[in-house]
C-alpha positions in Angstrom: 0.0 22.4 2.3 -3.0 21.0 0.3 -4.3 18.0 2.3 -7.8 18.3 3.6 -8.5 14.7 4.8 -9.6 13.8 8.3 -8.7 10.1 7.7 -6.8 8.0 5.1 -9.2 5.3 4.3 -8.4 4.9 0.6 -7.0 6.6 -2.4 -10.4 7.3 -4.0 -11.1 10.4 -1.9 -7.7 12.0 -2.6 -7.2 14.7 -5.2 -4.1 14.6 -7.3 -2.8 17.7 -5.5 -3.3 15.9 -2.1 -1.3 12.9 -3.4 1.5 15.2 -4.6 1.5 17.1 -1.3 1.8 13.8 0.7 4.6 12.5 -1.6 6.5 15.8 -1.4 6.5 15.6 2.4 7.4 11.9 2.3 10.4 12.8 0.2 11.7 15.0 3.0 11.1 12.2 5.5 13.0 9.8 3.3 16.0 12.1 3.6 15.5 12.3 7.4 15.5 8.5 7.6 18.9 8.4 5.9 20.4 10.9 8.3 22.3 10.0 11.4 19.6 11.4 13.7 16.3 10.1 12.3 13.8 11.7 14.7 11.3 14.5 14.3 8.6 15.9 16.6 5.5 16.2 14.4 3.7 13.6 16.6 5.1 14.5 20.0 2.5 14.2 22.7 0.2 12.2 20.5 -0.8 8.6 20.9 -0.8 6.1 18.0 -2.6 2.8 18.4 -2.0 0.0 15.8 -4.8 -2.5 15.5 -4.0 -5.4 13.2 -6.7 -8.0 12.9 -4.6 -9.7 10.2 -1.0 -10.7 10.5 1.5 -8.2 9.0 5.2 -7.8 9.1 6.2 -5.0 6.8 3.2 -2.7 7.2 2.9 -3.0 11.0 6.7 -2.5 11.6 6.7 0.4 9.1 3.8 2.2 10.9 5.4 1.6 14.3 8.8 2.9 13.2 7.1 5.9 11.5 5.2 6.9 14.7 8.3 6.5 16.9 10.5 8.5 14.6 8.0 11.4 14.8 7.8 11.2 18.6 4.4 9.5 19.1 3.5 7.1 22.0 2.9 3.9 20.0 0.9 1.0 21.2 0.4 -2.3 19.3 -2.7 -4.2 20.1 -2.6 -8.0 19.6 -6.0 -8.3 18.0 -5.6 -12.0 17.2 -5.7 -12.7 21.0 -8.1 -9.9 21.9 -11.7 -9.6 23.1 -12.8 -10.1 19.4 -12.1 -13.7 20.0 -14.4 -13.6 23.0 -17.3 -12.3 20.9 -16.9 -8.5 21.2 -18.2 -6.7 18.2 -16.2 -4.3 16.1 -18.4 -1.4 17.4 -17.7 -2.4 21.0 -14.0 -2.5 20.2 -14.2 1.0 18.7 -15.9 2.4 21.7 -13.3 0.8 24.0 -10.5 2.3 22.0 -12.2 5.7 21.8 -12.4 5.8 25.6 -8.6 5.7 25.7 -8.4 8.9 23.7 -6.0 8.0 20.9 -5.0 10.5 18.3 -4.1 8.2 15.5 -5.6 4.7 14.9 -3.9 2.4 12.3 -6.2 -0.5 11.4 -5.8 -3.6 9.2 -8.8 -5.8 8.9 -9.8 -8.9 6.8 -13.2 -7.4 5.9 -13.7 -4.6 3.3 -15.3 -1.6 4.8 -14.4 -2.4 8.5 -11.9 0.4 8.7 -14.4 2.9 7.4 -16.9 1.7 10.0 -14.3 2.2 12.8 -13.6 5.7 11.5 -17.2 6.7 12.0 -17.1 5.6 15.7 -13.9 7.2 17.0 -12.8 10.7 17.6 -9.3 10.4 16.1 -7.6 10.2 12.7 -7.9 6.7 11.2 -5.4 5.2 8.7 -6.4 2.1 6.6 -3.5 -0.4 6.7 -5.5 -2.7 4.4 -9.1 -3.9 4.5 -10.1 -7.1 2.8 -9.9 -6.8 -1.0 -10.9 -3.1 -0.8 -7.8 -0.8 -0.5 -4.3 -0.4 0.9 -3.7 3.3 0.4 -0.2 3.7 2.0 1.1 0.8 -0.1 -0.1 2.6 -3.3 1.5 5.9 -2.0 4.8 4.2 -1.2 4.8 2.6 -4.6 4.1 6.0 -6.2 6.9 7.6 -4.3 9.3 4.8 -5.4 8.3 5.2 -9.0 8.6 9.0 -8.8 12.1 8.8 -7.3 13.2 6.2 -9.9 11.7 7.8 -12.9 11.7 11.5 -12.0 8.0 11.8 -12.6 4.6 10.1 -11.8 2.6 10.8 -14.9 2.4 9.6 -18.5 4.3 6.4 -17.7 3.3 2.9 -19.0 2.8 0.6 -16.0 2.0 -3.1 -16.0 0.5 -4.7 -12.9 0.9 -8.4 -13.2 -0.5 -11.5 -11.5 -3.2 -12.0 -8.9 -5.3 -8.8 -9.4 -8.5 -10.5 -8.3 -7.5 -10.8 -4.6 -5.3 -7.7 -4.4 -6.2 -4.5 -2.5 -2.7 -3.3 -3.5 -3.7 -3.5 -7.2 -7.0 -1.7 -6.6 -5.3 1.2 -4.7 -2.5 1.5 -7.3 -5.0 1.5 -10.2 -6.9 4.4 -8.6 -3.7 6.4 -7.7 -1.8 5.8 -11.0 -5.0 6.5 -13.0 -5.5 9.9 -11.2 -1.9 10.8 -12.1 -2.5 10.1 -15.9 -0.5 7.0 -16.4 -1.2 4.3 -19.0 -2.2 1.1 -17.1 -2.0 -2.5 -18.1 -3.2 -5.6 -16.3 -1.4 -8.9 -17.1 -2.4 -12.3 -15.9 -4.7 -15.3 -16.4 -8.4 -14.5 -16.9 -9.2 -16.3 -13.6 -7.2 -13.6 -11.8 -8.4 -10.5 -13.6 -12.1 -10.1 -13.0 -14.1 -8.1 -15.6 -14.9 -5.2 -13.3 -11.3 -4.0 -13.5 -12.1 -2.8 -17.0 -13.8 0.2 -15.3 -10.3 1.5 -14.3 -9.6 2.1 -18.0 -6.9 -0.5 -18.2 -5.6 -2.6 -21.1 -5.9 -6.3 -20.2 -3.4 -8.9 -21.5 -3.2 -12.7 -21.0 0.3 -12.9 -22.5 3.3 -11.5 -20.6 5.2 -10.7 -23.8 2.4 -8.5 -25.1 1.6 -7.0 -21.7 5.2 -6.0 -20.9 6.1 -4.6 -24.3 7.7 -1.2 -23.9 6.5 -0.5 -20.3 8.4 1.7 -17.9 7.3 -0.1 -14.7 6.6 -3.8 -14.0 4.7 -4.3 -10.8 4.3 -7.9 -9.8 1.7 -9.1 -7.3 1.8 -11.8 -4.7 -0.2 -14.9 -5.4 -2.7 -14.7 -2.5 -3.3 -18.4 -1.9 -5.0 -17.8 1.4 -7.8 -15.8 -0.3 -8.4 -18.4 -3.0 -11.2 -20.9 -2.6 -11.0 -22.6 -6.0 -8.8 -23.6 -8.9 -7.5 -20.2 -10.0 -4.3 -21.6 -11.4 -3.3 -25.1 -12.6 -0.1 -25.3 -10.5 2.6 -22.9 -9.1 5.1 -24.4 -11.6 2.8 -23.7 -14.6 2.0 -20.2 -13.2 5.7 -19.3 -13.0 6.3 -20.6 -16.5 3.6 -18.4 -17.9 3.4 -15.4 -15.5 6.5 -15.4 -13.3 8.8 -12.5 -14.0 12.3 -13.6 -15.2 15.0 -11.9 -17.3 13.5 -13.2 -20.6 10.0 -11.8 -19.9 11.5 -8.5 -18.6 13.4 -8.1 -21.9 10.2 -7.0 -23.6 9.9 -4.0 -21.3 11.9 -0.9 -21.8 15.7 -1.3 -21.1 15.4 1.0 -18.1 12.1 -0.5 -16.8 12.0 -0.9 -13.0 10.7 -4.1 -11.2 8.4 -3.8 -8.2 6.7 -6.2 -5.7 4.7 -5.2 -2.6 6.0 -8.3 -0.7 6.1 -10.8 0.8 7.5 -12.4 -2.4 7.0 -16.0 -3.4 10.4 -16.5 -5.2 10.2 -18.8 -8.1 6.4 -18.3 -8.3 5.8 -14.6 -9.1 9.4 -13.6 -9.7 12.8 -15.0 -10.2 14.9 -14.6 -7.1 18.0 -13.3 -9.0 15.9 -10.6 -10.7 14.3 -9.6 -7.4 17.8 -8.9 -6.0 19.1 -7.2 -9.1 19.9 -3.7 -7.9 20.0 -2.4 -11.4 16.4 -3.3 -12.1 14.6 -4.1 -8.9 13.4 -1.3 -6.5 11.8 -3.8 -4.1 14.0 -2.7 -1.2 13.4 1.0 -2.1 9.6 0.3 -1.7 10.3 -1.0 1.9 12.3 2.1 2.7 9.8 4.5 1.2 7.0 2.8 3.2 8.3 4.3 6.5 8.6 7.8 4.9 5.1 7.7 3.4 3.6 6.6 6.7 5.4 9.4 8.5 4.0 11.9 6.0 0.5 10.5 6.2 0.4 10.6 10.0 2.0 14.0 10.1 -0.6 15.5 7.7 -3.6 13.9 9.5 -2.3 15.0 12.9 -2.1 18.6 11.6 -5.7 18.5 10.5 -6.7 16.8 13.8 -5.1 19.6 15.8 -6.8 22.2 13.7 -10.2 20.6 14.2 -9.7 20.3 17.9 -8.6 23.9 18.2 -11.7 25.0 16.4 -14.1 22.9 18.5 
């Protein structure tokens, strides 16, 4: 299987063949997760440590479940109440963790680049569960798997990413991945939430939802990240929903079979109409949650294989 990475720190280092290999394996794990007996043994005898310096529900639960279903010993560290609060540096934390000899380290951190720094200091495979505004690679991979299963392919689709692009590591990882797979990408939102540097991803940028959603195959809504905003990015949530919240009228400009996505957690009535979010004929939001476990199983499986190969050669 073509996957050469020692860590999963972002989408940027991945070749299209590696993305496809990971998604193919995740497809098989999606079927395992629907079976009566949901357990494999790819991580048996290995230790997985989850270090979440930011609160998380979906991602942490998904990684924990993925590790347990593959037979790993899984430990969750409560970083909000850890020695970091007592002044310990990230490097000291890395050295402490390293002394425990983990095999897989899953890290979410509020600062961009922190996970990469940890990866340089430990002797195990590191997975980025989101770092600052930088990347969230497993979210982009689960989104890709969801699109591929719904549309039958992951190339030459027209995909609109809408809303708070400025503060979204999910948007960044998706733009990189979907660009590598030769899709036509659009960003839709107010100018305050789509910084100029996103033009480098080769996207079309729209301020108007009607224009931006016209004839697209996929509509990906983003959470309005109020906790990362330190200024007046939007006039009000009510005005934002009126102009940029996805409802049936705005969705009507997309293709009739366009799918609706959201990485969660959703602000219903702000980014998306609640009825539309629950519409099983259009929304694949619950499929995204399901595919998250499968993708994280695949990612840890592939990294563990490479880790074992490196250790055997040492």
